[in-house]
Backbone and ligand atoms as CSV (ligand in chain L), in Angstrom:
chain,resi,resn,atom,element,x,y,z
A,1,MET,N,N,-8.418,7.154,-26.007
A,1,MET,CA,C,-7.081,6.704,-26.983
A,1,MET,C,C,-5.629,7.013,-26.204
A,2,MET,N,N,-5.588,7.926,-25.416
A,2,MET,CA,C,-4.433,8.235,-24.780
A,2,MET,C,C,-4.219,7.321,-23.800
A,3,ARG,N,N,-5.186,6.816,-23.106
A,3,ARG,CA,C,-5.278,5.890,-22.160
A,3,ARG,C,C,-4.551,4.503,-22.718
A,4,ARG,N,N,-5.128,4.124,-24.017
A,4,ARG,CA,C,-4.708,2.856,-24.537
A,4,ARG,C,C,-3.265,3.000,-24.855
A,5,LEU,N,N,-2.765,4.111,-25.470
A,5,LEU,CA,C,-1.414,4.226,-25.872
A,5,LEU,C,C,-0.553,3.870,-24.616
A,6,LEU,N,N,-0.963,4.563,-23.562
A,6,LEU,CA,C,-0.218,4.593,-22.245
A,6,LEU,C,C,0.010,2.752,-21.901
A,7,VAL,N,N,-1.252,2.277,-21.893
A,7,VAL,CA,C,-1.087,0.871,-21.606
A,7,VAL,C,C,-0.237,-0.012,-22.492
A,8,VAL,N,N,-0.236,0.196,-23.768
A,8,VAL,CA,C,0.573,-0.352,-24.780
A,8,VAL,C,C,2.068,0.058,-24.499
A,9,ALA,N,N,2.250,1.160,-24.158
A,9,ALA,CA,C,3.703,1.600,-23.894
A,9,ALA,C,C,4.357,0.983,-22.770
A,10,CYS,N,N,3.492,0.736,-21.625
A,10,CYS,CA,C,3.795,0.180,-20.689
A,10,CYS,C,C,4.151,-1.319,-20.799
A,11,VAL,N,N,3.346,-1.924,-21.588
A,11,VAL,CA,C,3.426,-3.414,-21.899
A,11,VAL,C,C,4.807,-3.561,-22.529
A,12,LEU,N,N,5.045,-2.674,-23.704
A,12,LEU,CA,C,6.105,-2.987,-24.785
A,12,LEU,C,C,7.438,-2.490,-24.141
A,13,LEU,N,N,7.467,-1.252,-23.362
A,13,LEU,CA,C,8.607,-0.826,-22.973
A,13,LEU,C,C,8.643,-0.726,-21.263
A,14,PRO,N,N,9.167,-1.976,-20.723
A,14,PRO,CA,C,9.216,-2.005,-19.358
A,14,PRO,C,C,10.382,-1.227,-18.543
A,15,LEU,N,N,10.306,0.167,-18.923
A,15,LEU,CA,C,11.438,0.817,-18.375
A,15,LEU,C,C,11.100,1.060,-16.716
A,16,PRO,N,N,12.084,1.113,-16.046
A,16,PRO,CA,C,11.810,1.111,-14.443
A,16,PRO,C,C,10.904,2.522,-14.214
A,17,ALA,N,N,11.187,3.471,-14.970
A,17,ALA,CA,C,10.415,4.814,-14.468
A,17,ALA,C,C,9.104,4.754,-15.155
A,18,PHE,N,N,8.807,3.826,-15.851
A,18,PHE,CA,C,7.233,3.682,-16.008
A,18,PHE,C,C,6.601,2.418,-15.663
A,19,ALA,N,N,7.072,2.051,-14.569
A,19,ALA,CA,C,6.687,0.668,-14.059
A,19,ALA,C,C,5.379,0.693,-13.384
A,20,HIS,N,N,4.546,-0.340,-13.298
A,20,HIS,CA,C,3.437,-0.514,-12.424
A,20,HIS,C,C,4.091,-0.571,-10.971
A,21,ALA,N,N,3.197,-0.075,-9.910
A,21,ALA,CA,C,3.659,-0.010,-8.592
A,21,ALA,C,C,3.717,-1.375,-8.054
A,22,ILE,N,N,4.662,-1.881,-7.710
A,22,ILE,CA,C,4.758,-3.298,-7.087
A,22,ILE,C,C,5.338,-3.151,-5.672
A,23,LEU,N,N,4.670,-3.850,-4.686
A,23,LEU,CA,C,4.987,-3.787,-3.395
A,23,LEU,C,C,6.253,-4.433,-3.177
A,24,THR,N,N,7.406,-3.850,-2.656
A,24,THR,CA,C,8.628,-4.606,-2.522
A,24,THR,C,C,8.896,-5.019,-0.971
A,25,SER,N,N,8.320,-4.327,-0.133
A,25,SER,CA,C,8.383,-4.723,1.420
A,25,SER,C,C,7.363,-3.767,2.114
A,26,SER,N,N,7.130,-4.408,3.273
A,26,SER,CA,C,6.197,-3.615,4.175
A,26,SER,C,C,6.513,-3.922,5.497
A,27,LYS,N,N,5.811,-2.866,6.289
A,27,LYS,CA,C,5.754,-3.204,7.930
A,27,LYS,C,C,4.512,-2.894,8.298
A,28,PRO,N,N,3.748,-3.997,8.846
A,28,PRO,CA,C,4.039,-5.395,8.936
A,28,PRO,C,C,4.289,-6.242,7.439
A,29,ALA,N,N,4.984,-7.042,7.324
A,29,ALA,CA,C,5.125,-7.960,6.208
A,29,ALA,C,C,3.902,-8.827,6.110
A,30,ALA,N,N,3.719,-9.180,4.910
A,30,ALA,CA,C,2.386,-10.013,4.630
A,30,ALA,C,C,2.673,-11.392,5.222
A,31,GLY,N,N,1.805,-11.832,6.083
A,31,GLY,CA,C,1.720,-13.150,7.067
A,31,GLY,C,C,2.560,-12.910,8.201
A,32,GLY,N,N,2.912,-11.563,8.399
A,32,GLY,CA,C,3.791,-11.249,9.556
A,32,GLY,C,C,3.070,-11.014,10.873
A,33,SER,N,N,3.662,-10.275,11.764
A,33,SER,CA,C,2.864,-9.682,13.035
A,33,SER,C,C,3.628,-8.472,13.484
A,34,ILE,N,N,2.835,-8.025,14.164
A,34,ILE,CA,C,3.194,-6.572,14.766
A,34,ILE,C,C,2.736,-6.603,16.246
A,35,ALA,N,N,3.332,-5.660,17.122
A,35,ALA,CA,C,2.685,-5.499,18.287
A,35,ALA,C,C,1.460,-4.650,18.536
A,36,ALA,N,N,0.594,-4.734,19.221
A,36,ALA,CA,C,-0.564,-4.104,19.415
A,36,ALA,C,C,0.038,-2.577,19.937
A,37,GLY,N,N,-1.065,-1.599,19.543
A,37,GLY,CA,C,-0.566,-0.288,20.194
A,37,GLY,C,C,-0.611,0.832,18.887
A,38,HIS,N,N,-0.147,1.984,19.196
A,38,HIS,CA,C,0.080,2.804,18.191
A,38,HIS,C,C,1.153,2.497,17.187
A,39,GLN,N,N,1.068,2.392,15.876
A,39,GLN,CA,C,2.071,1.756,15.143
A,39,GLN,C,C,2.038,2.797,13.849
A,40,THR,N,N,3.067,2.875,13.183
A,40,THR,CA,C,3.155,3.394,11.931
A,40,THR,C,C,3.462,2.305,10.745
A,41,LEU,N,N,2.483,2.168,9.893
A,41,LEU,CA,C,2.539,1.045,9.103
A,41,LEU,C,C,3.313,1.685,7.630
A,42,ASP,N,N,4.058,0.889,7.062
A,42,ASP,CA,C,4.990,1.314,5.949
A,42,ASP,C,C,4.897,0.347,4.737
A,43,PHE,N,N,4.568,0.769,3.678
A,43,PHE,CA,C,4.434,0.069,2.488
A,43,PHE,C,C,5.318,0.639,1.222
A,44,GLN,N,N,6.385,-0.182,0.863
A,44,GLN,CA,C,7.476,0.341,-0.115
A,44,GLN,C,C,7.035,-0.132,-1.365
A,45,TYR,N,N,7.289,0.627,-2.417
A,45,TYR,CA,C,7.066,0.262,-3.821
A,45,TYR,C,C,8.483,0.287,-4.566
A,46,ASN,N,N,8.379,-0.168,-5.663
A,46,ASN,CA,C,9.225,-0.235,-6.763
A,46,ASN,C,C,9.463,1.033,-7.729
A,47,SER,N,N,8.514,2.041,-7.412
A,47,SER,CA,C,8.405,3.178,-8.186
A,47,SER,C,C,7.720,4.396,-7.529
A,48,LYS,N,N,7.851,5.519,-8.006
A,48,LYS,CA,C,7.167,6.591,-7.219
A,48,LYS,C,C,5.654,6.423,-7.322
A,49,ILE,N,N,5.041,6.849,-6.431
A,49,ILE,CA,C,3.560,6.859,-6.078
A,49,ILE,C,C,2.929,7.968,-5.981
A,50,ASP,N,N,1.734,8.117,-6.439
A,50,ASP,CA,C,0.764,9.448,-6.433
A,50,ASP,C,C,0.015,9.360,-5.044
A,51,HIS,N,N,0.699,9.696,-3.923
A,51,HIS,CA,C,0.220,9.582,-2.781
A,51,HIS,C,C,-1.387,10.159,-2.533
A,52,ARG,N,N,-1.893,11.145,-3.181
A,52,ARG,CA,C,-3.058,11.688,-3.235
A,52,ARG,C,C,-4.280,10.774,-3.795
A,53,ARG,N,N,-3.762,9.844,-4.772
A,53,ARG,CA,C,-4.577,9.030,-5.466
A,53,ARG,C,C,-4.378,7.463,-5.187
A,54,SER,N,N,-3.771,7.286,-4.081
A,54,SER,CA,C,-3.531,6.098,-3.492
A,54,SER,C,C,-4.354,5.853,-2.158
A,55,ARG,N,N,-4.330,4.613,-1.847
A,55,ARG,CA,C,-5.403,4.288,-0.653
A,55,ARG,C,C,-4.754,3.222,0.034
A,56,LEU,N,N,-4.939,3.262,1.425
A,56,LEU,CA,C,-4.660,2.152,2.473
A,56,LEU,C,C,-5.980,1.921,3.120
A,57,THR,N,N,-6.686,0.824,3.316
A,57,THR,CA,C,-7.731,0.287,3.850
A,57,THR,C,C,-7.383,-0.938,4.829
A,58,LEU,N,N,-7.745,-0.511,6.093
A,58,LEU,CA,C,-7.595,-1.452,7.120
A,58,LEU,C,C,-8.849,-2.196,7.523
A,59,THR,N,N,-8.744,-3.360,7.690
A,59,THR,CA,C,-9.944,-4.277,8.002
A,59,THR,C,C,-9.221,-5.168,9.180
A,60,GLY,N,N,-9.923,-4.781,10.419
A,60,GLY,CA,C,-9.376,-5.552,11.715
A,60,GLY,C,C,-10.304,-6.599,12.259
A,61,PRO,N,N,-10.272,-7.095,13.269
A,61,PRO,CA,C,-11.114,-8.096,13.956
A,61,PRO,C,C,-12.663,-7.618,14.158
A,62,GLU,N,N,-12.621,-6.224,14.103
A,62,GLU,CA,C,-14.109,-5.882,14.194
A,62,GLU,C,C,-14.864,-5.850,12.910
A,63,GLY,N,N,-14.124,-5.929,11.785
A,63,GLY,CA,C,-14.783,-6.165,10.437
A,63,GLY,C,C,-15.050,-5.084,9.591
A,64,ALA,N,N,-15.141,-4.035,10.087
A,64,ALA,CA,C,-15.405,-2.607,9.242
A,64,ALA,C,C,-14.307,-2.183,8.775
A,65,PRO,N,N,-14.003,-2.086,7.343
A,65,PRO,CA,C,-12.835,-1.321,6.722
A,65,PRO,C,C,-12.753,0.141,7.040
A,66,VAL,N,N,-11.573,0.540,7.393
A,66,VAL,CA,C,-11.290,1.859,7.748
A,66,VAL,C,C,-10.179,2.285,6.871
A,67,VAL,N,N,-10.560,3.584,6.212
A,67,VAL,CA,C,-9.525,4.155,5.214
A,67,VAL,C,C,-8.619,4.956,5.997
A,68,LEU,N,N,-7.334,4.655,5.904
A,68,LEU,CA,C,-6.288,5.302,6.695
A,68,LEU,C,C,-5.691,6.717,6.187
A,69,THR,N,N,-5.338,7.481,6.810
A,69,THR,CA,C,-4.799,8.779,6.155
A,69,THR,C,C,-3.245,8.506,5.794
A,70,ILE,N,N,-2.999,8.627,4.614
A,70,ILE,CA,C,-1.413,8.473,4.077
A,70,ILE,C,C,-0.653,9.768,4.666
A,71,LEU,N,N,0.270,9.489,5.440
A,71,LEU,CA,C,1.080,10.537,5.860
A,71,LEU,C,C,1.891,11.201,5.049
A,72,PRO,N,N,1.849,12.668,4.902
A,72,PRO,CA,C,2.413,13.510,3.989
A,72,PRO,C,C,4.051,13.296,3.994
A,73,SER,N,N,4.491,12.638,5.023
A,73,SER,CA,C,6.071,12.406,5.237
A,73,SER,C,C,6.382,11.117,4.585
A,74,SER,N,N,5.356,10.489,3.980
A,74,SER,CA,C,5.765,9.112,3.240
A,74,SER,C,C,6.739,9.561,2.201
A,75,ALA,N,N,7.899,8.531,2.197
A,75,ALA,CA,C,8.611,8.739,0.808
A,75,ALA,C,C,7.981,8.608,-0.506
A,76,THR,N,N,8.515,9.090,-1.643
A,76,THR,CA,C,8.010,9.156,-2.831
A,76,THR,C,C,7.575,7.910,-3.342
A,77,ASN,N,N,8.239,6.805,-2.857
A,77,ASN,CA,C,7.803,5.439,-3.281
A,77,ASN,C,C,7.343,4.614,-2.238
A,78,ALA,N,N,6.604,5.367,-1.315
A,78,ALA,CA,C,6.072,4.644,-0.109
A,78,ALA,C,C,4.822,5.011,0.452
A,79,LEU,N,N,3.977,4.550,1.120
A,79,LEU,CA,C,2.750,4.773,1.658
A,79,LEU,C,C,2.770,4.331,2.901
A,80,ASP,N,N,2.581,5.378,3.863
A,80,ASP,CA,C,2.842,5.309,5.308
A,80,ASP,C,C,1.432,5.835,5.932
A,81,ALA,N,N,1.209,5.171,7.125
A,81,ALA,CA,C,-0.091,5.549,7.964
A,81,ALA,C,C,0.155,5.128,9.310
A,82,GLU,N,N,-0.675,5.760,10.081
A,82,GLU,CA,C,-0.524,5.468,11.661
A,82,GLU,C,C,-1.861,4.704,11.918
A,83,ALA,N,N,-1.823,3.825,13.013
A,83,ALA,CA,C,-3.130,3.043,13.125
A,83,ALA,C,C,-2.907,2.544,14.735
A,84,ASP,N,N,-3.859,2.657,15.372
A,84,ASP,CA,C,-4.118,2.109,16.731
A,84,ASP,C,C,-4.642,0.626,16.616
A,85,LEU,N,N,-3.750,-0.265,16.874
A,85,LEU,CA,C,-3.949,-1.594,16.598
A,85,LEU,C,C,-4.269,-2.508,17.989
A,86,LYS,N,N,-5.327,-3.261,17.788
A,86,LYS,CA,C,-5.640,-4.245,19.006
A,86,LYS,C,C,-5.450,-5.615,18.471
A,87,PRO,N,N,-4.971,-6.436,19.436
A,87,PRO,CA,C,-4.734,-7.897,19.059
A,87,PRO,C,C,-5.798,-8.574,18.105
A,88,GLY,N,N,-5.339,-9.203,17.243
A,88,GLY,CA,C,-6.150,-9.953,16.316
A,88,GLY,C,C,-5.732,-10.013,14.919
A,89,ALA,N,N,-6.686,-10.505,13.966
A,89,ALA,CA,C,-6.270,-10.690,12.657
A,89,ALA,C,C,-6.776,-9.451,11.747
A,90,TYR,N,N,-5.782,-8.919,10.978
A,90,TYR,CA,C,-6.077,-7.758,9.978
A,90,TYR,C,C,-5.601,-8.119,8.596
A,91,THR,N,N,-6.235,-7.332,7.832
A,91,THR,CA,C,-6.066,-7.326,6.442
A,91,THR,C,C,-5.540,-5.893,5.920
A,92,LEU,N,N,-4.630,-5.444,5.382
A,92,LEU,CA,C,-4.519,-4.235,4.768
A,92,LEU,C,C,-4.590,-4.430,3.398
A,93,ARG,N,N,-5.493,-3.542,2.608
A,93,ARG,CA,C,-5.484,-3.479,1.465
A,93,ARG,C,C,-5.032,-2.160,0.793
A,94,TRP,N,N,-4.042,-2.176,-0.083
A,94,TRP,CA,C,-3.342,-1.029,-0.573
A,94,TRP,C,C,-3.880,-1.117,-2.185
A,95,GLN,N,N,-3.939,0.246,-2.481
A,95,GLN,CA,C,-4.197,0.547,-3.968
A,95,GLN,C,C,-3.142,1.874,-4.207
A,96,ALA,N,N,-2.477,1.603,-5.124
A,96,ALA,CA,C,-1.337,2.478,-5.602
A,96,ALA,C,C,-1.410,2.950,-6.868
A,97,LEU,N,N,-1.276,4.290,-7.147
A,97,LEU,CA,C,-1.104,4.826,-8.446
A,97,LEU,C,C,0.166,5.124,-8.911
A,98,ALA,N,N,0.684,4.519,-9.783
A,98,ALA,CA,C,2.204,4.751,-10.152
A,98,ALA,C,C,2.111,5.825,-11.365
A,99,LEU,N,N,3.417,6.285,-11.458
A,99,LEU,CA,C,3.515,7.444,-12.316
A,99,LEU,C,C,2.972,7.096,-13.900
A,100,ASP,N,N,2.923,5.850,-14.344
A,100,ASP,CA,C,2.551,5.626,-15.615
A,100,ASP,C,C,0.929,5.594,-15.583
A,101,GLY,N,N,0.383,6.001,-14.778
A,101,GLY,CA,C,-1.124,5.935,-14.671
A,101,GLY,C,C,-1.788,4.771,-14.249
A,102,HIS,N,N,-1.137,3.627,-13.901
A,102,HIS,CA,C,-1.775,2.520,-13.699
A,102,HIS,C,C,-1.913,2.073,-12.148
A,103,ILE,N,N,-3.147,1.611,-11.873
A,103,ILE,CA,C,-3.425,1.361,-10.460
A,103,ILE,C,C,-3.089,-0.180,-10.270
A,104,THR,N,N,-2.395,-0.356,-9.092
A,104,THR,CA,C,-2.264,-1.957,-8.696
A,104,THR,C,C,-2.863,-1.982,-7.320
A,105,ARG,N,N,-3.151,-3.095,-6.952
A,105,ARG,CA,C,-3.821,-3.377,-5.648
A,105,ARG,C,C,-3.259,-4.668,-5.054
A,106,GLY,N,N,-3.248,-4.865,-3.791
A,106,GLY,CA,C,-3.089,-5.937,-3.116
A,106,GLY,C,C,-3.446,-6.066,-1.532
A,107,ASP,N,N,-3.492,-7.299,-1.181
A,107,ASP,CA,C,-3.788,-7.363,0.309
A,107,ASP,C,C,-2.497,-7.759,0.962
A,108,VAL,N,N,-2.495,-7.185,2.202
A,108,VAL,CA,C,-1.249,-7.555,3.271
A,108,VAL,C,C,-1.952,-8.260,4.500
A,109,PRO,N,N,-2.154,-9.363,4.551
A,109,PRO,CA,C,-2.686,-9.983,5.964
A,109,PRO,C,C,-1.702,-9.909,6.963
A,110,PHE,N,N,-2.063,-9.576,8.360
A,110,PHE,CA,C,-0.979,-9.779,9.227
A,110,PHE,C,C,-1.731,-9.897,10.594
A,111,THR,N,N,-0.994,-10.169,11.582
A,111,THR,CA,C,-1.523,-10.527,12.929
A,111,THR,C,C,-0.953,-9.586,13.886
A,112,VAL,N,N,-1.923,-8.965,14.719
A,112,VAL,CA,C,-1.428,-8.120,15.758
A,112,VAL,C,C,-1.499,-8.875,17.062
A,113,THR,N,N,-0.380,-8.865,17.759
A,113,THR,CA,C,-0.043,-9.553,19.046
A,113,THR,C,C,-0.146,-8.670,20.153
A,114,ALA,N,N,-0.679,-9.309,21.465
A,114,ALA,CA,C,-0.803,-8.559,22.645
A,114,ALA,C,C,0.525,-8.149,23.041
A,115,PRO,N,N,0.579,-6.859,23.768
A,115,PRO,CA,C,2.057,-6.525,24.317
A,115,PRO,C,C,2.514,-7.481,25.317
L,1,CU,CU,CU,1.832,0.437,-15.820
């Protein structure tokens, strides 16, 4: 019942403080590229995120998804993680829990280029 009330409130009252998490920018950008090597990946949202109940999963050219550790130093509205990247095609799947209790998800495909 409480959950349903929250959903209704979120739909009827689109207050910024109770917004779903929407990805506003990222490094790498969707469709963009980044150099091979040790990189910090950064995903910025329009609202505060529950770091402990959000997730970043990276799938690279080898095909097996890897759950990345979200850095404790991530800003309150961001999810950051480090990864060792080899050249190839990658997809970062993010799942973010916003303060309104709603989970949103998305994919950021990108290319890792040889140094
Ligand atoms: Cu919501």
